[in-house]
C-alpha positions in Angstrom: 250.5 66.9 27.9 249.2 67.2 24.4 247.8 64.0 24.7 245.7 64.9 27.6 244.4 67.9 25.8 243.4 65.6 22.9 241.8 63.1 25.4 240.2 66.0 26.8 238.7 67.8 23.9 237.4 64.6 22.4 235.5 63.4 25.5 234.1 67.2 25.6 232.8 66.9 21.9 231.4 63.7 22.5 229.4 64.9 25.7 228.0 67.8 23.7 226.9 65.6 20.5 225.4 63.1 22.6 223.2 65.8 24.3 222.3 67.2 21.5 221.2 64.6 20.0 219.0 63.4 22.7 217.5 67.1 22.8 216.4 66.2 19.2 214.1 63.0 19.8 210.9 63.4 18.4 207.9 61.6 18.4 204.8 63.3 17.2 201.5 63.0 15.2 199.6 65.5 12.9 196.8 65.4 10.6 197.9 66.7 7.7 194.7 68.3 5.4 196.7 68.0 1.9 198.8 65.5 -0.4 202.8 66.4 0.5 206.4 65.4 -0.6 208.9 64.0 1.6 212.3 63.1 0.0 211.0 63.3 -3.5 207.7 61.0 -2.7 204.2 62.1 -2.2 202.0 60.9 0.3 198.4 61.3 0.6 196.9 63.9 2.9 195.7 62.2 6.6 196.4 61.8 10.1 200.6 61.0 10.2 203.3 59.6 13.2 206.7 61.0 12.8 209.5 59.5 14.9 213.2 59.6 15.6 215.0 56.5 14.6 217.9 55.3 16.3 219.8 55.6 19.3 219.0 58.8 21.2 217.3 60.9 18.6 219.4 60.1 15.4 218.8 62.4 12.7 216.9 59.7 10.6 213.3 60.0 10.7 210.1 57.6 10.3 207.1 59.3 8.7 204.1 56.7 8.4 200.4 57.2 7.9 197.9 56.2 10.7 196.9 52.9 8.1 200.6 52.0 7.9 200.1 52.1 4.1 202.7 55.0 3.8 206.0 54.7 5.6 209.4 55.9 4.5 212.7 56.9 6.6 214.0 60.2 5.7 217.4 61.7 6.7 217.2 65.2 8.4 219.8 67.7 9.4 219.8 69.6 12.7 218.1 73.2 12.5 218.1 75.7 15.4 216.3 78.6 16.5 217.2 81.5 18.7 214.0 80.8 20.9 212.8 77.5 21.7 209.7 76.7 19.6 206.5 77.6 21.0 204.5 74.9 19.7 205.4 71.4 18.2 204.9 72.0 14.3 205.5 71.1 11.0 206.8 73.3 8.4 205.9 72.8 4.7 207.1 74.8 1.6 204.4 75.4 -0.5 204.7 76.1 -4.5 201.1 76.7 -6.2 199.0 73.6 -4.7 202.2 71.5 -3.6 203.5 70.8 -0.4 207.0 69.8 0.8 207.7 68.9 4.0 210.8 71.1 5.4 211.3 71.3 9.2 209.8 69.6 12.3 210.1 71.4 16.0 209.1 70.3 19.0 207.7 72.7 21.8 210.2 74.0 24.1 213.1 72.9 22.0 215.3 75.6 20.2 216.6 72.3 18.1 214.7 71.0 15.0 215.0 68.6 12.2 216.0 70.3 8.4 214.5 68.2 5.4 216.6 68.3 2.4 215.0 70.1 -0.8 214.7 67.1 -3.0 215.2 67.5 -6.5 211.6 67.2 -7.4 211.1 70.6 -5.1 214.1 72.3 -6.9 212.1 72.1 -10.2 208.9 72.9 -9.1 210.7 75.9 -7.0 211.7 77.4 -10.5 208.3 77.9 -11.5 206.6 79.1 -8.2 207.3 81.5 -5.6 208.0 80.1 -2.0 205.3 80.3 0.7 205.4 78.6 4.1 202.6 76.8 5.7 203.2 76.0 9.6 201.0 73.2 10.8 200.5 72.3 14.5 201.2 69.0 15.4 201.1 67.2 18.9 203.8 65.0 21.0 202.8 61.6 21.4 
């Protein structure tokens, strides 16, 4: 009996996780008007695409410039909102004139992606008060 209950709980957990991962699949583009930092690396202003990598929306994200000169993979954790996002958007933390990509949301989905705060952002945050900048993006 215990074995059957454990098997049932495992199956339900796998279904919930796979359904959640599918809901987080993203493919978007945005024209970012300022230089910004992702995982400690500064990327130049310009048009970018952000895509989920892996099977069914894994939390690895590919950030690349339209000219393919800037490419990087970043690991993100899940973020959740009480309401679905009204628009597809990127959220940046702003400290003075420095911008750090913080969150990614897709319209109609209450689940998003949260990028970890890099060591570089933590250092800059000591000297500035954080401000959020929301930039609209479009689904590809």
